[in-house]
C-alpha positions in Angstrom: 0.0 0.0 0.0 1.4 3.4 -1.0 2.0 6.2 1.5 -1.1 8.1 0.2 -3.3 5.1 0.7 -2.2 4.9 4.4 -3.2 8.4 5.2 -6.6 8.9 6.7 -8.8 11.7 5.3 -8.0 14.2 8.0 -4.3 13.7 7.4 -4.8 14.1 3.7 -6.8 17.3 4.2 -4.0 18.7 6.4 -1.4 17.9 3.8 -3.5 19.5 1.0 -4.0 22.6 3.1 -0.3 22.7 3.7 0.2 23.0 -0.1 0.1 19.6 -1.7 -3.0 20.4 -3.7 -2.4 17.4 -6.1 -3.6 15.1 -3.3 -7.1 16.6 -3.5 -8.0 14.3 -6.4 -7.1 11.3 -4.2 -9.3 12.7 -1.5 -12.4 13.0 -3.7 -11.9 9.9 -5.8 -14.1 7.6 -3.7 -17.0 10.0 -3.9 -17.0 10.9 -7.6 -19.7 8.4 -8.6 -21.9 9.3 -5.6 -21.7 13.0 -6.3 -22.5 12.6 -10.0 -25.4 10.2 -9.2 -26.9 12.7 -6.7 -26.8 15.4 -9.3 -28.2 13.2 -12.0 -31.1 12.1 -9.8 -32.2 15.8 -9.6 -31.3 17.1 -13.0 -31.7 14.0 -15.3 -29.3 15.6 -17.7 -25.7 14.3 -18.1 -24.1 17.6 -19.0 -25.8 19.5 -16.1 -24.9 16.7 -13.7 -21.3 16.8 -14.7 -21.2 20.6 -14.2 -22.8 20.3 -10.8 -20.3 17.6 -9.8 -17.4 19.7 -10.9 -18.8 22.8 -9.1 -19.3 20.7 -5.9 -15.6 19.5 -6.0 -14.4 23.1 -6.7 -16.4 24.5 -3.8 -15.1 21.7 -1.6 -11.5 22.6 -2.6 -12.0 26.3 -2.0 -13.7 25.7 1.4 -11.5 22.8 2.5 -10.1 24.9 5.3 -13.6 25.3 6.8 -14.0 21.5 7.1 -13.6 20.8 10.8 -13.8 17.0 10.8 -16.9 17.0 12.9 -18.6 14.9 10.3 -17.2 12.5 7.6 -15.6 14.3 4.6 -18.0 12.3 2.3 -21.0 13.6 4.2 -19.8 17.1 3.9 -19.1 16.7 0.2 -22.5 15.1 -0.5 -24.1 18.1 1.3 -22.3 20.5 -1.0 -23.4 18.5 -4.1 -27.0 18.3 -3.0 -27.1 22.1 -2.5 -25.6 22.7 -6.0 -28.1 20.3 -7.6 -31.0 22.1 -5.8 -29.8 25.5 -7.0 -29.3 24.3 -10.6 -32.7 22.7 -10.7 -34.4 25.7 -9.4 -32.7 28.0 -11.9 -33.7 25.7 -14.7 -37.3 25.6 -13.5 -37.4 29.3 -13.1 -36.1 29.9 -16.6 -38.3 27.2 -18.0 -35.4 25.6 -19.9 -36.4 22.1 -19.3 -38.4 20.6 -22.1 -41.3 18.3 -21.1 -40.7 16.1 -24.0 -37.0 15.8 -23.8 -35.6 12.3 -23.3 -33.0 12.7 -20.5 -31.2 9.6 -21.6 -31.6 9.5 -25.4 -28.1 8.1 -25.9 -29.0 5.0 -23.9 -26.4 5.8 -21.3 -27.2 4.7 -17.8 -25.6 7.0 -15.2 -23.2 5.3 -12.8 -24.3 4.3 -9.3 -27.8 5.7 -9.6 -29.6 2.4 -9.4 -27.0 0.2 -7.8 -27.7 -2.4 -5.1 -31.4 -2.9 -5.2 -30.9 -5.7 -2.8 -34.1 -7.7 -2.9 -34.9 -7.2 -6.6 -33.5 -10.1 -8.5 -30.4 -9.5 -10.6 -32.1 -10.8 -13.7 -34.8 -8.2 -13.4 -32.3 -5.4 -13.0 -30.7 -6.4 -16.3 -33.9 -5.4 -18.0 -33.7 -1.8 -19.1 -37.5 -1.4 -18.7 -37.2 -2.1 -14.9 -34.3 0.3 -14.5 -36.2 3.1 -16.3 -39.3 2.5 -14.2 -37.3 2.7 -11.0 -35.4 5.8 -12.1 -38.5 7.6 -13.2 -40.3 6.8 -9.9 -37.4 8.0 -7.7 -37.1 11.2 -9.8 -40.8 11.9 -9.6 -40.8 11.9 -5.8 -41.3 15.3 -4.1 -37.9 16.8 -3.4 -37.8 16.3 0.4 -38.6 12.6 0.0 -36.4 12.1 -3.0 -33.5 13.5 -1.1 -33.8 11.2 1.9 -34.5 8.1 -0.3 -31.3 8.8 -2.3 -29.2 9.4 0.8 -30.4 6.4 2.7 -31.3 3.7 0.2 -29.1 4.6 -2.7 -26.0 6.2 -1.1 -26.5 4.2 2.1 -25.7 7.1 4.5 -26.7 6.4 8.1 -29.7 8.0 9.7 -27.4 10.4 11.5 -25.4 11.3 8.4 -28.6 11.9 6.4 -29.9 14.1 9.2 -26.7 16.1 9.1 -26.7 16.6 5.4 -30.3 17.7 5.3 -30.1 19.7 8.6 -33.2 18.0 10.1 -33.7 15.8 13.1 -33.4 12.0 13.1 -37.2 11.6 13.7 -37.8 13.7 10.5 -35.5 11.5 8.5 -37.3 8.4 9.6 -40.7 9.8 8.8 -39.7 11.1 5.4 -37.9 7.8 4.5 -41.0 5.8 5.4 -43.2 8.1 3.3 -40.8 8.0 0.4 -40.9 4.2 0.4 -44.7 4.2 0.6 -44.9 6.6 -2.4 -42.6 4.4 -4.4 -44.5 1.3 -3.6 -47.8 3.0 -4.6 -46.2 4.3 -7.8 -44.4 1.2 -8.9 -46.4 -1.7 -7.7 -49.1 -1.6 -10.5 -46.5 -1.3 -13.2 -44.2 -4.0 -11.9 -47.2 -6.3 -11.3 -48.1 -6.0 -14.9 -44.6 -7.1 -15.9 -44.6 -10.1 -13.6 -47.9 -10.8 -11.7 -46.4 -13.6 -9.7 -43.5 -11.7 -8.1 -43.9 -9.7 -4.9 -41.7 -6.8 -5.8 -42.0 -4.7 -2.7 -40.9 -7.0 0.1 -37.8 -4.8 0.2 -39.8 -1.8 1.2 
């Protein structure tokens, strides 16, 4: 294992702040997919999502000295990315730039990490693009406060405490919102998935 690999995040941050800015890429490397996935789940546009991810990393770099280590670096970074995605989405909505008929994935590209690890849904079903698109659409259609907590907990697998820290709400609020988000998804997806396979109980995982 290299010297860089042996450093913990706080040590890496101290080294970066001391002048070794090249180490910053090693610091953010484990979070690149998660940050992009978070942005894409809000914006559903590859270019915008890449812009948001880059802006989140730049803001993290510029404000690295303000990171006090009271939370995990990844939690802090996801919080920055979430705020950037919110701002970008609200600007787009305000300017009415988003076309209702636009296919957000017309190239056929599936964004990394967005739908990973749907544990109780059989792997053979996940291989079907139709199922993936149904899940993606259902998550995207959730109201913002429920979409955020679902993504943080069930997709990014943050703990309850970490999700509460990112969203600046209490643990009890996180639990309530997550329960409601899962119920909304069940109500939205169950009829469509049942049509695809009437014999399978899709929502045991919820």
